[in-house]
N, C-alpha and C positions, 0 to 999 in steps of 0.2 A: 290330765286327760284332754286330748284334743277334741274340740267341739266339731260336731258334724255339720256340714253345710246343708241348709234347708232347701237350697235351690240346686237342681242338677245342672250338668253342663248344657244340656239342651234347653233348660229353662233360661239360662243366662243368654243363650243365642236368641231365644224368643223375645226376651226383654229388650235386647239390643235392636232387633228388627222392628219391634213395635215403637220404640223410641225414635228410630230413624224415620219411620213412616209418618209419625206425628210431627216431627220437626220439619220434614219436607212439606207436608200439608199446611202447616202453620206459616211457612215462608211464602207459599203460593197465596194463602189467604191475605197476608199482610201486603204482598205485592198487588193484589187485586184492589185493596183499599187505598193504598197510597199512590200507585202509579197512575199518571194521566192517561186517558183513553181518547186519543184524537187521531183516528186513522185518516190517511190521505192516499192518493194514488201512488206516491213515492214509497210509502211505508208498506203498501200492499203488494208491491212488485216482488218477484222472486229474487233472492240474493244469489248473485253469481260472482263471488270473490271481489265485490266492489265494482264490477263492470256493468255496463248497461246490458240487460238481457235482450238479445236480438234473435229473431226467428222463432221457430217452433221448438218446444222442449223435447218433443219426441223425435230424437235424432238417432241414427245408428251408432251404437256404442262400439268402440274399438275393442276387439277381442283380446288385445295384449293386456288390457287392464285385468281381465279374468285370470290370466296366467300369473300375474304378479300377486293378485289376491289369493290364489290357491297356494302359492309358495309361502306367502305370509301366514295363511291359515295353518299350513303344515307345521311351521316352526312355532306358531302360537300355541297349538295343541301340544307340541313337545314340551313347552314350559309348564303346562298343566300337569304333565306326568313327572316332570323333574322336581317340582316342589314337594309332593308327598314322599318321593324317594329321598330327598335331602333330609326330611324330618326323621325318617326311619334310619337313614345312614348315620345321622348325628345323635341318635338315641343311645346314651351310654349304658342304659339298663339292658337293652337287647344285646349290645356288643359284649357287655360283661358276662351275660348268661352263656353266650357261645360266640366266640370270635369269628367263626365261619360265616355268620350272618353278614358281617361287614364286607368280607371278600366276595360273598355271593351277590350282595346288592351292588357292589362296585362293578363286578363283571357283567351283571345284568344291564346296568346303565350304559356301560361301554358298548355292549351289543346293540342296545336301542339307539344310541347316538350314532353308532357306526352305520346302521341301516339308513338313518336319516341323512347322514353326510354322503353316503353312497348315492342316495336319490338326488341330493342337491348337485353332486358332481355330474350325474347323468344329465340333469336338466341344463346345467351350465355348459356341458360339452355339446349337447344338442343345439344350443344357441337360443333356447326359449327365454333366457333372461335378458337377451339383447333387445333393446327397444326397437331398433331398426337393424335388421340383419344385414351384415356387410356383403354377403354373397347370396344373391338370389338363387334358389334351387331350381335348376332346369330339369324338367321331367325327361327321363330316359326310358327307351323301350328296347326290347330285344328283336326288333323288326329287321328284316333283311333289306328293306327299302332304304336307300340312302337319304340322308337329311337334305341334300341339295334338291332332290325331287320335290320334297315338301315345300321348300322355299320357292322353287319355281312355280309350284301350284298356287301358293299364296300371292305371288306377284301378278299372276294372271287374273286380276279381279274383273277386268272388263269382259272376259269370256264367261266366267261363272258369276251370275248375278242372282240374288234371291228375289223372286217375284213378290210384289206386294200382295198382301192377303186381301181377298175380296169375298164378302159374304154372299153376294148375288152370283148365282152360277151363270157364267157366260158361255159363249160358243167354244167348243173344244175343237182344236185343229185336227183334221183328218178323222173326225168322228163320223160314224155312219148315221145317216139321217133316219130318224124313227118314222116308220110308216104306221098308218092307222089300221091297216089290215091285221087281224089277229090270226094266228095259226089255229087250225082246228084241234080240238082236244081229242087225243087218242084214247081209246078204251084199252084196258089191260088185255093182254093176249090170253090170259088164263083166269079162271074163276077159282078163287081159293075155297076149299071145302074144309069144314071143321068137323071132326068127329067127337062125339060125346064120350067121355071116359066111361068105361064099364066098370061097375063095382063088382069085383070078384071076391067073394068071401068064402 
């Protein structure tokens, strides 16, 4: 007669987690006891791949890093879904019970991977995976004005100049001079009358 296990599967996972936490805490405690603590300005500087940190740390971040991170995250999450699928697909008991489960899970995974590969092909074709795009995209409009007229307008910078912004109001050219005399206030031509509503019951 087979002996029954006194610890469930979740109990084994709990023991594994508690043991891991205790070992990590023990290593930190031993490191605190043994390691020398002698801070200096060199040790307290921020680490930038072995180079001297220069300038402010709050710099604008290139948006192309976000695109690469999003693509990586997409395929990283894909692996999270593939591992449980592989355990079910490789389970001989489920396949032995009904062989259609194997074909169903295989077709399901091919559909899932196909959608992801289609998304990767779209991003690749769009050029978002290129760090430096070889062809700059020129904006195009459906305007009937020819492009040469815009170029001519851009070349005439001496004619069209932006005036410097000034907070203090200055004299405006060709503006009428304000006079101190005020116009007389006119009374209304009619006197409005209001009737009280009558309560008819």
